[in-house]
C-alpha positions as CSV (number, residue, x, y, z in Angstrom):
1,X,21.1,48.9,-27.5
2,X,22.0,45.2,-28.1
3,X,23.1,44.6,-23.9
4,X,19.7,46.7,-23.2
5,X,17.8,44.0,-25.8
6,X,19.5,40.8,-24.2
7,X,18.7,42.3,-20.5
8,X,15.0,42.4,-21.6
9,X,14.9,39.3,-23.4
10,X,16.9,37.5,-20.6
11,X,14.1,39.2,-17.8
12,X,11.3,37.7,-20.0
13,X,12.7,34.6,-20.2
14,X,13.2,34.4,-16.7
15,X,9.6,35.6,-16.0
16,X,8.3,33.2,-18.4
17,X,10.6,30.0,-16.4
18,X,9.1,31.3,-13.2
19,X,5.5,31.5,-14.3
20,X,6.1,27.6,-15.6
21,X,7.5,26.6,-12.3
22,X,4.4,28.4,-10.5
23,X,2.2,26.2,-12.8
24,X,4.7,22.7,-12.5
25,X,4.7,23.2,-8.3
26,X,1.1,23.9,-8.2
27,X,0.4,20.8,-10.1
28,X,2.4,18.7,-7.6
29,X,0.5,20.6,-4.6
30,X,-2.7,20.0,-6.3
31,X,-1.8,16.4,-6.9
32,X,-0.6,15.9,-3.4
33,X,-3.9,16.9,-2.0
34,X,-5.8,14.6,-4.0
35,X,-3.6,11.7,-2.7
36,X,-4.0,12.8,0.6
37,X,-7.7,12.9,0.0
38,X,-7.9,9.6,-2.3
39,X,-5.9,7.8,1.1
40,X,-8.9,9.0,3.9
41,X,-11.1,6.5,1.1
42,X,-8.5,4.3,0.9
43,X,-8.5,3.5,4.2
44,X,-11.9,2.4,4.5
45,X,-12.0,0.8,1.5
46,X,-9.2,-1.5,3.0
47,X,-11.3,-2.0,5.8
48,X,-14.3,-3.2,3.8
49,X,-11.9,-5.6,1.4
50,X,-10.7,-7.0,4.8
51,X,-14.3,-7.2,6.2
52,X,-15.8,-8.8,3.2
53,X,-12.8,-11.5,2.8
54,X,-12.9,-12.7,6.4
55,X,-16.9,-12.7,6.3
56,X,-16.6,-14.5,3.1
57,X,-14.2,-16.7,4.3
58,X,-16.5,-17.9,7.4
59,X,-19.6,-17.7,5.5
60,X,-18.2,-20.7,3.3
61,X,-17.3,-22.8,6.2
62,X,-21.6,-23.5,5.7
63,X,-21.0,-24.5,2.2
64,X,-18.2,-27.0,3.0
65,X,-20.1,-28.3,6.6
66,X,-21.9,-31.1,5.0
67,X,-19.1,-31.8,2.4
68,X,-16.7,-32.1,5.2
69,X,-19.0,-34.5,7.1
70,X,-19.3,-36.8,4.6
71,X,-15.5,-36.8,3.8
72,X,-14.8,-37.5,7.7
73,X,-16.6,-39.7,10.1
74,X,-19.6,-38.3,12.0
75,X,-17.7,-39.0,15.2
76,X,-14.8,-36.4,14.2
77,X,-15.2,-33.0,15.1
78,X,-15.8,-30.0,12.1
79,X,-12.9,-28.0,13.3
80,X,-10.3,-30.7,13.2
81,X,-11.2,-31.0,9.5
82,X,-7.7,-29.7,7.6
83,X,-10.1,-27.6,5.2
84,X,-11.7,-26.0,8.0
85,X,-9.2,-24.9,10.2
86,X,-7.3,-22.6,8.1
87,X,-10.2,-21.1,6.6
88,X,-11.6,-20.2,10.4
89,X,-8.4,-18.6,11.4
90,X,-7.9,-16.7,8.0
91,X,-11.4,-15.0,8.3
92,X,-11.1,-14.8,11.8
93,X,-7.4,-12.9,11.3
94,X,-9.3,-10.6,8.3
95,X,-11.8,-9.3,10.5
96,X,-9.7,-8.4,13.5
97,X,-7.3,-7.0,11.0
98,X,-10.0,-4.8,9.5
99,X,-11.2,-3.4,12.7
100,X,-7.7,-2.9,13.7
101,X,-7.4,-0.7,10.3
102,X,-10.8,1.2,11.0
103,X,-9.8,2.0,14.7
104,X,-5.7,2.4,14.0
105,X,-4.1,0.2,16.4
106,X,-3.2,-2.3,13.7
107,X,-1.4,0.5,11.5
108,X,0.3,1.3,14.4
109,X,1.2,-2.5,15.0
110,X,2.2,-2.8,11.2
111,X,4.6,0.4,11.5
112,X,6.5,-1.1,14.4
113,X,7.1,-5.0,13.4
114,X,7.5,-3.7,9.7
115,X,9.9,-0.2,10.2
116,X,12.9,-2.9,10.8
117,X,13.0,-4.1,7.7
118,X,15.3,-3.0,4.8
119,X,12.9,-1.3,2.1
120,X,12.0,1.0,-0.3
121,X,15.0,0.3,-2.2
122,X,13.3,1.7,-5.3
123,X,15.0,4.9,-3.9
124,X,18.3,3.6,-4.9
125,X,17.2,3.6,-8.5
126,X,16.2,7.0,-8.9
127,X,18.6,9.7,-9.6
128,X,17.9,13.1,-9.5
129,X,20.4,16.1,-10.3
130,X,22.0,17.7,-7.7
131,X,23.0,16.9,-4.0
132,X,18.8,15.5,-3.9
133,X,19.0,12.3,-2.2
134,X,15.6,10.6,-2.2
135,X,16.5,7.8,0.2
136,X,16.6,10.6,2.7
137,X,12.8,9.9,2.6
138,X,13.4,6.8,4.7
139,X,14.4,9.0,7.8
140,X,11.3,11.1,7.5
141,X,8.5,9.8,10.0
142,X,6.3,12.8,9.6
143,X,5.4,13.3,5.7
144,X,4.4,17.2,6.8
145,X,8.3,17.5,7.5
146,X,8.9,17.1,3.6
147,X,9.5,20.6,2.0
148,X,9.3,20.3,-1.4
149,X,6.1,19.3,-3.3
150,X,7.1,17.4,-5.8
151,X,9.5,15.3,-3.1
152,X,6.2,15.0,-1.3
153,X,4.7,13.6,-4.7
154,X,7.6,11.3,-5.3
155,X,6.6,10.0,-2.1
156,X,2.8,9.6,-2.6
157,X,3.6,7.8,-5.7
158,X,5.7,5.0,-4.2
159,X,2.8,5.1,-1.1
160,X,0.2,3.9,-3.5
161,X,2.9,1.1,-5.0
162,X,3.0,0.5,-1.5
163,X,-0.5,-0.1,-0.8
164,X,-0.9,-2.0,-3.9
165,X,1.8,-4.4,-2.8
166,X,0.1,-4.9,0.6
167,X,-3.2,-5.5,-1.0
168,X,-1.7,-8.1,-3.3
169,X,-0.5,-10.0,-0.5
170,X,-3.6,-9.8,1.6
171,X,-5.8,-11.1,-1.3
172,X,-3.0,-13.5,-2.9
173,X,-3.0,-15.3,0.5
174,X,-7.0,-15.6,1.0
175,X,-6.9,-17.1,-2.8
176,X,-4.1,-19.5,-1.9
177,X,-6.0,-20.8,1.3
178,X,-9.5,-20.9,-0.3
179,X,-8.1,-22.3,-3.6
180,X,-9.9,-25.6,-4.8
181,X,-7.4,-26.0,-7.9
182,X,-3.6,-25.0,-9.0
183,X,-2.1,-22.1,-6.3
184,X,0.7,-21.6,-8.4
185,X,-0.7,-18.5,-10.1
186,X,-1.7,-17.1,-6.4
187,X,2.0,-18.0,-5.2
188,X,3.3,-15.9,-8.1
189,X,1.4,-13.0,-7.2
190,X,2.1,-13.7,-3.4
191,X,5.5,-13.4,-4.5
192,X,5.0,-10.0,-6.9
193,X,3.6,-8.3,-3.7
194,X,6.8,-9.4,-1.4
195,X,9.1,-8.0,-4.1
196,X,7.0,-5.2,-4.5
197,X,6.9,-4.6,-0.9
198,X,10.3,-4.6,-0.6
199,X,11.1,-2.2,-3.6
200,X,8.5,0.4,-2.5
201,X,8.1,-0.2,0.9
202,X,5.3,-1.9,3.5
203,X,5.3,1.1,5.7
204,X,5.2,3.4,2.9
205,X,1.7,4.0,2.8
206,X,0.7,3.1,6.6
207,X,1.0,6.4,8.1
208,X,-1.2,7.9,5.4
209,X,-3.9,5.9,6.8
210,X,-3.5,7.2,10.4
């Protein structure tokens, strides 16, 4: 009688745990689907940010044209001004990068250039039970190869931070070039973006844009 009761209780407990595991597993799957959809939008948002920054940078040259003419002699060309040339180059580069992200060729370029760099070091600090080694995710070029939903969830969370690091670097560089006052704060943000990119990986989010 006691043994039967124990077996029934054990069976109910197993069924209860299985139901909870299914709920958790479905939650991971739902989150993964959301992030995949989100990155579909983030690609165009990133394109818009780069394009707007590039256009605003070029348009700002018109506002500084007359100030530059007052500061420098009339015989000196505007493009020879040390203040104008960096903004012209920066604005043009951001517009080119924007369309490169939109049409994927710049994304492939970044993946090829940045892939040899050691990154995603954060996986070294995440310890999971059993024999699961998250650092193995670094060797996965195709995200669909990830079998377990929770591992894909971890990858997507790291990818979101990766996108944040890239965005931080892009905006910090723009602020440094266009800053009228002290740039110390923006240099701190730039260094933070670089350190964050090393930890979570600069290329972690890029395949999700393709």
